[in-house]
C-alpha positions in Angstrom: -19.2 -29.4 -36.0 -16.7 -29.2 -33.3 -17.2 -30.8 -30.0 -17.4 -28.3 -27.3 -16.9 -30.7 -24.4 -13.4 -31.7 -25.5 -10.6 -30.7 -23.0 -8.9 -27.7 -23.5 -4.9 -28.0 -23.4 -3.3 -25.3 -21.9 0.6 -25.0 -21.8 2.1 -23.5 -18.6 5.5 -22.5 -17.6 7.2 -22.5 -13.9 6.7 -18.5 -14.0 2.7 -19.5 -13.8 3.0 -21.1 -10.7 1.0 -21.7 -8.5 -1.4 -23.1 -10.6 -4.9 -22.6 -10.3 -8.2 -22.5 -12.5 -11.3 -20.9 -12.5 -12.6 -21.8 -15.7 -10.2 -20.8 -18.8 -13.2 -20.1 -20.9 -14.8 -17.5 -18.5 -14.4 -14.2 -17.1 -13.3 -14.1 -13.6 -16.4 -13.3 -12.4 -18.7 -16.4 -14.0 -16.2 -19.0 -13.6 -16.3 -22.2 -11.5 -14.5 -21.7 -7.9 -11.0 -21.1 -7.9 -9.1 -24.6 -7.2 -5.4 -24.9 -7.0 -4.0 -27.7 -9.0 -0.7 -29.5 -7.7 1.0 -30.2 -10.9 4.3 -31.8 -10.7 7.5 -30.8 -13.2 7.2 -31.7 -16.6 3.7 -33.3 -16.7 -0.1 -32.6 -16.8 -3.2 -32.2 -14.4 -6.8 -31.6 -15.3 -9.2 -29.3 -13.6 -11.8 -31.3 -11.6 -14.7 -28.8 -12.4 -14.0 -27.7 -16.1 -11.7 -30.4 -17.6 -9.1 -28.2 -18.6 -5.7 -29.7 -18.9 -2.9 -28.1 -18.1 0.7 -29.0 -19.0 3.5 -27.7 -17.2 7.0 -27.5 -19.2 9.6 -27.2 -17.1 10.5 -27.7 -13.2 8.0 -27.2 -10.4 10.8 -26.0 -8.2 9.7 -24.7 -4.7 5.7 -25.2 -5.4 3.3 -28.1 -4.4 
């Protein structure tokens, strides 16, 4: 049996910035409110709504 509450880790690149989450497992119409996440270069950040973890591989140049 899998734990459905386990955090999902999503790897992103600088091309995917600015980073926002509206629920990675939902369609855009039924996700949580869109929240922009201030990720730093080569780091991770978790969404405060759904707990999805985003990992940026690369430099976040010019983005906050």
